[in-house]
Structure formats: C-alpha cells, structure tokens
N, C-alpha and C positions, 0 to 999 in steps of 0.2 A: 793444304790438303792435308795436312800431318794431325789432324784433329776433325771433329764435329765442327762445324760453324755455321751461323746465320747469317744473313746481309738483307739488305736493304736496296733496291735499284731505284736510284734519285739522280737525275743529273742535275748540274750545278744552275743549269737557268731554271730549272723548277723550285729552287729556294724561296721562301719570302724575301723581300725586300728590296733591291734597286731592280729595274727593269727587265734585266736579262738574270737576275741571281748575282751573287757577290760571293768572294773568299773571305769575309769577314764574320761580324758576329751573328749573320745568319747560317753560315757554315758551321761556325763552332756549337751554336744552339743546337744543329740538326747532331752533330757528333755527342752532345749529350742526352740528347733522346734517343738515339741509339744505345748509348750505354744502359739508360734506364730500362731499355727492353730488352737486354742481352745479346744484343748483336753485336758483331764484331769486325762486321765487313761493309764498307760501303761503295757498293757499284754506281760507276759513270759512264756515260757514252763519251765519245772524243771529245777532247778540249779545243781542238784549234779554231783557228776564224773560219765563219761561215759566211756563206753567200746571202743573196736575199730570200732564200726558200730557207735558211735557218738550219739545213740539214748538218748533224755534225759529221756524217760518212761522206761527203764531198770534200775532202780533206785539202787545202791550199799548201800547209806545210806540215813535214813531219816533226818538227819542233816547237813551232810559234804556238802560243796560248791566245783564247779569244781574249782580247783586251776588254770588251763588254763586262767582262765576270770582274774585272778590277774592283776593290772595294774601297768605296770613296771615303768613308769614315776612317780609315787606316791612313790613306793619303793626309788627311787633316791632320791624325797623329802624328806623322811623320813632317808637318811644316809645309807641305807641297800646296796645300789648297786650303783657303779659309773654309772653315767649317760653317758659317753662316751661308754660303753659298749653295752646299748642298741644297735640293730641291729647287734652287731658283737658278739654273743652269744644266743643260742637258749632261749626261754623263760621258759623252764623248767629247764635249767642250771642256769638262773639269780633267778628265784624266789627260786631255792634250796638253791644258795649262799645267797640270804638274808634272808631264813628260818635260814639257821645255824648261821649267825650272831647276828639274833634275840636271839637265845637260847645258843648262846656261851658266852664266860666272856666280862663283859663290866659295864659300868658304874651303880651301883644298883640304882640310884635317877632318871634313866631314865625314861620319863613317858610312854614311848613305851614299857618298859619292864613292869612296874609296870600294864600299861592296860594287858598285856601279862598273868603275873600271874594271875590278876584277871577273865581273860578269862579261863585258865586251872582251876583254883577252880570251875567257875561256870557253866562250859560246861563237867565236868568229868563224867557225867552219860552217854555221849555217845562218848566223845571226845576218852577215853581210848581204849575202845574195835576197834573203828574206827580206831585209828592208829596203835595198833598192828596187827588189821587184813590186813591192806593197807602194812604195813611191811613183814608179814608172806608170804602175797601172793608173793610178788616181790623176796622173800629169794626162794620161792618154784616156782621159773621161772612160774608165771601166773597161776599156775595149780588151779582149783576151790578148794573149801575149803574141800569137801569131798573126796577130793584124796591125802589129806595132811597126815603127820604120824597120827594114831589114838589118841595119846595123846592131839594133838591139835585139831584135827575136834571134837573130843568129849568134848573139853575145861577142861582138867585135871588139877587143880590149879598147880598143882607142874611145869608142861610143860609150863603152860602161864607165871606164874611168871619168869622160867629160860630162856624166850623166850623173856620178857620183858629187862631183864639183857643184853641179848646178842644183843639185836636189839635198844637199848637202844636210839643211835645217831640218827638212822633213825626214829624211833618214835617221838624224839623230834624234827625233822625236819618237819615230818607230821603233829604233833600238830601247827607247827609253820605258817605253810603257811596254815592252816584252820584258825587261827588267823588272820594273813593276809586278808585272804578273807573276813571273817565276818566283819572286821573293816572296808575296803573299802565298804563292800554292805551296811552296815549300813549308813555310811557317805551319800554314794548316795542317800539313800532311805531319810534320814533328806534333804538333799539336794533337792530332786524332791518334797518333801512335802512343802518345803520353798515355791516352786515355783506352790503350787496348785496341782502337779501331785499326783494320787494314784498309788499304784502298786497292779497289778493283778494276782496271780499265779496260777498255776496248780499242782493237786496233784494227780498221778497215784494211781488207787485202789491198784495194787500190786506191789511188790518188784521183785527183780531179786534174782533168786534162789542161785546165786554165790554174796552173799552181806552180809554184817556184821550184817544186821538184822535176816536174815535167820542162819547165823552161831552162833550169840550168843542168840538167842529166839527160839532154835529149837520147844518147845513145840507147838509154838504158830502155826506153819504150819503142814500139811499133810506131812510128810518126810517118808521115809522108814528107817531101821534100819543104812543103810548106810549114811544117809542124803538126797539122791535123791528124788523128788517130786514123791507122790503115784499117785498123779492126778495134772492135771496142768491148767493152765487158757485158754480161747478162747472165741469164741463167734460161735453158730451153724450156718448151712448154711442159706445164705441168696443173695439178689439180686447180692449182690456185691462179694460174693465169694459161688462156689457151694458146696465148701468142708467146708465151715466155715472158721475163723481162730484160728491157734494152736499158741497160745502166750510164753508157755512154762514156765511161773510163776508159782510157788507153791501157793497152795491155803492155805487159813485160816483154822486152827479148831476153828470153832467158839464156840464150848463150853467153849474152854479154856478161851479165850478172855472173854466170858462172866463172868466166875469163876474170874478172875481178875478183873472183874470191867471195861475191856476194857481201861486197865491202857496203854497199849503198844499205842493203837489208840488215846488215848488224849493226851499222850505224842509227838506223831506225828503231832497231829492237833493244839498243844500249838506250835511246831516248825514251822508249816506254820503262823501262826498269829502273828509269831516276824518278820518274813520275809515279809508278805504282808500286804495289808489292807484289801483284800478280796481274798477268795480261789476257785478256780473250782476243783471238784472232777470228776476227769476222769471215765468214766463208773462207772455214778452212778446205775445203773439199778442194779450192782451188789452188792448193798448192801439189796437189796429186795430179788433176785435170781439170780444165779450165773451159769454158763457152766462148770462143771467139766468134764474134760477128762482123761480119765484113760491113765497113762503113757505111756502104753504100746500101745492105740489106733494107728489105721493106719492113720486116720485124725483127726480133730477137729469134724466131724461127727458124731463119736463115743459117744459123751458126752452125759450127762444129766443134765436137771435143777435140781438145790438145792436151798433149802430156806437159806436166811442169816438173822441173826437179827439185819436188820439197823435200825429199829425204836429205840431198844432197845439202839443201840449205840450212837444214835442222841439224844435222851432223855437225856442219861449221858453227853453227849459234851452240850448240852444247858444248864443243871444243871452246871455244871464245866465253861463255857465260858459265859453264857447269848445269846441274840438273835445271831444266827450263821451268818456270812457274808460270805456265802457259796453260790456258783452258782453250781447245779447239771448240769453234762452233759447227758441229756435225749436223745440224738439221736439214731436212729434206730427205731429197733422194741420195743417199750415201751406199758408195759400193764397198765392198770388202776390200778393196786396196785401201781406199780413204780411212777404213778402220784399223787397218794393219800399220798405216803411217801414225796414225793417232797412239796406236799401243808401242809401238816398238820406240816411241821418243816418251813414253810414260807420262803422256798427255792427259788431262781431265777431259772428257766429252761432256754433253748438254743432255738434258732431258725437259721436255715443258706438258706439264698436265694437261693443258688445254687439246693437246694433238692427242690424246691418249683414247677419248671415248667414241671410236667407230664401232664397238660392240665386240672386237677382238681381244680375248683376256690376255693376250701375248702381245698385244701392242707395246713396243718399247717405252712409251713414254709413261706406261701407267707406273705407279711407284712399286707396286710387288714385283717389278721387272728390273727394278733400277739396281746398280752395283753401287760400289761405293765410292769408285774414282770418278765422280763427275759432279758437274751442278745440276740441281735440281731446281726447276722455277714452277709457279704458278703460269706466269706469261712474261713475255718479253717486251721491249718497248716497241716491236713491230707488231705484237698483239693487240687487240680489245682489250680492254680492262675484263678481269674475269666476270663481274658483275652483268657488265654488257655483252660478254660471249655468251653467257649463260642465259640471257634473255633473247638473244637472238635465236637459240635452238629450238628446233620442232619438240612437241609434247614428249615423243620417245627419247630423244637426245636428252631434255632436262631430265627424264624419269630415270634415264641411265646413269647418270652424274649422281642425282640423289642416292641411288642405290649404293652405287660405289662409297660413297661418303657417310651412309647411314643416317642420314639427316633430313629434315624438311628441307623444301625449296629455300625458306628464308634463310635459311643457316649456312646456306652453300658456299659462300665466298669466306667467311672465315674458316670454314671446315676443309677448303682446298688449301688455303695458307696452313693450318693445322697438319694436313697430312704430308704437304712437303716438308715441315719441320720434320715429321714422325718418321721420313723416310730413310732408305740406306745410305743416301747420298751425304759425301761428306759437306759439302755446301750446299745450304740449302737459300734461295733468293726469293723474295716477294718483291715486286715493286711497289712501292709507297701508295699508290693508286687502289693497290688489291686489299694493302692494310686498312685504307680509309674505307672500303667498299663502296667506290664509285662505279659510276656507268661510263658509257661510250663518250659521253662528254669530256671525260678526264684521259683519252685516249691520247699517248703520245705521237704516234706515227701509223699512218696506214700506207704501208707500200704499194709504190707505182701510183700514187698521186703526187700532185708538186704543191699543192695549199692547205692550209688548214692544221699543218704539223707542226710538231716542235714548241707549242707554245704554253702548255700545260703548265702550272703553276699550284703551290698549296699555300694556305695561311696557317697560321698555329690557330685560331678558332676554329678552322676545320677538322683539328686532331682532337678527339676524345681523350679526356682526362684518363680513363680507364686504359685506353690502349696500350698503353706502353706496359704496364703491368701485366696485362693480360697477354702480351707477347714475352716479357719475363718468364712469366709462369711456363710458360709452353716451352722456351728456350731452355729451362732449368730442367722438365720433363724430359725432353729428347735429349740430353746430354749436348747442347748446344751453347749454352751460357759459359761466360768466363768462369775458370775454377780457382 
C-alpha cells in the first residue's frame, strides 16, 4: 500500500493448461501478461487442498497446498516422470509416481533429495499431522475424522504410532507431493518478484470441520465429546439471504486461543506471509464479533452475536511480525467497532463497485467516496461478472450505472475497470473475467450454492491481443504502472 498499484484476480485453477491449473509455464505466461498490462499484483484464492465441491474456502489445512496444481512438465524436467507419459495418464497418477520416486531409493547427493530432506525437517511441525491425517482418511474411505475408530479420532499416541508404521508408504508420498508443490510455488513467486509482480493471498477466517486443524487441535474449537461442532459459523439474515447463511465451520474457543498466546493463529499467519506478499482476511468482522449458530438450529437465523478478541490477536500479531500487510474484508453490514478494529491496526479495507448503485450518492462503494487505504474492485469471486451483473439489472439500474460512468451500455464493463483504476484506492483489482468482458457463464462462485462453482478457466485465444496494451495505457494514465 506504499504506492498506487493495479492487479488482477485470477485463481490458479483458472489458468490454461492442466485440468486444474498449473504452477509451471502457464503461470509464468500469466506473469508476463500482467507485466505487459502494467499490473504489479496477482490475487489468488486460497491454495489449500479442496474437497469434492472444489471450494477453496473450506480449508483442510493451514499449510498444505493443493497437489492438483503441481506442474507435470516441471516434474519431467526434474527427471521424476517421463515427459512422454504426460497426457496419457491422469494428473494424480503422474504426481504420485513422481512423489514415489522422490522418496524411494536414489543417489544420496541429489540436490532435489537434499532439498526434500531439508523440507521434511523444516516443516515437520505441520507436515507430519497433515500426511497422517490424509493417509488415514484415504484408508477410512473418506469418512470424517470423528467417525474413525475412537483411538484415532482422539489421537491415542500408541494408535497414531501404529498408523504411521502401517501407512508409511502413503505418508511418504503425501509428504513428497507437498514438497513438490511448495518447491514449484516458491520458484513461481521468486520468478514473479523478479518481474515486479507481488502475490496477494486470501485467508478464510474459519477452517473446515473435517480438517487436520480441528483433528489435531481439538481444544481450540467448540466441539462436543464426539468431535462434532457444538455451534457453527455463518451470518444472520440480510438482504441477500432471508434465513442467513449457514457455513457449518466449527467456531473457535477464543479463551483457549488467548491462553496459548494465539500460537495457532500466529503459526497460521506466518504460513500466509511465507506464501504471499500481503494477505486478505476473509470475513474480517468475525474477529470483532461473530455469528454463532447452534448446531441443531433449523436455519442460520437462530444464531446470536458473540464478541471475539480480535484486538488482542492483532496486537500479538503486530508484535510478532511488525506492521501487518493485511487487507480486511469489511464488506456487508459492518459496525463502527469493526471499522475501528481495522483502523487501529492500519489495515486496508475493501470496496466493490457493483455494490454502489442503489441511487444514494453517499454509498461507500461508489469510487468518489473511496479513501486511499483500501482495495477497490469491480467485483470479487463471489459476485457475478460485471457483464452478467449489469445485464441482470432492471432498466433503471442500468441507466444509473451508465449515467455514473458516462458511457453507453455497450461500454459499461471496460468503463467499470477504468473507473476503478482511476479511483483514489491504492490498490485496484479487476477479476480476469471483467477484463475479458465475460458474462455470467464465467462466474466463479455463487454464495449459498453447492454445485457449479470454482470451475471457470480461460484459454489464451480468449484474450484479445489489444487488451494488455489498453490496460498498460490505463495503468500509466492513472499512476499504477511500474515506474
């Protein structure tokens, strides 16, 4: 936030290439495109392993990366798979083969093996539990951890030791896959930094109930004797959902986090700062007060507000890390106390242009009301694309948007992008879908729905040759391009 910048929101799974995206040449090509467009920030969604619904916001680990993002061509360059097999076997098969070869017999002086050994030693604080959890869940046919045999769900030391011996081969493969992911990620981040591009990450405030975090740290969460949540996270009824939103994540036992000096949270933040240059905390208002829904409630409307020790947590984090490169997701119904918490720690907030056109000129999401220390968006991953959103407005709404931007309807989407870039916000972000002018078919996520999300990807033929030059001209014009 030290100077004006522009960035693009594009999750790694939306890159061209492998089935779920890749951390190799496809990502480096996108870095080149960002540079050619005058952009210096690439914003990602969370990078952790996902479940069947593919949501990156139901985190199974604070530290692990999604192995489906591993680039196969790079594994071939490292001699771990045969290049000729790429395209003739599944991604999962080939990365498992590479991981098996990495942790199998081989030359002791291999640089890759030395790096792997160093990774195992350095990351053991989280990797051992994660690999065991993942191997156990595969053996237990995907059942959640609270349905495992009691000795395992309650982490009896003798049972865990026996499982580590029994599942040693699977555990070693999982650890090797994590090494491959993080090695490729760090190489990509170093490459991007060399091109002047910074990485902007996203941290969900909660974790999934069926995650290694809850299994390995049960006292930190509100759970019953069987390990199921006693109360779950969500939000109360509002304009968007008459019954509120039921997220289902377990809530924190904040008194236990305070007793331990917020050690789990500090470890979590440290992991994010190792991944990214700066981080957004999703649902930041939950650090001031959170909506607690009894697990047996019929809807999210049955919840109540509870206070959270966000100030104490952020004070401890600032003491540990210095000035916090954190963006507070302060969207929705935000109280003065949430704003005070954000401002007390000099955190940037967010504004989204799509939320601005209710006819009130004082609407805080209209760019003329923005302040400098925030991130301005045309839309986010939870919004429809700007083209889809505009098409769904009634005639009055469409006229209001066109009047504000001063353009005819056909030019509204590029004008939204240009207006965000021209705004006072230090960081201006546009989703790749908006830069391409795509409609609702390219929407990334519809909150409150379980299917049809997180699957959008672009291909390079979709990108007009003139787009980068146009963006670079705008970024220079509004003082956002590199100097």
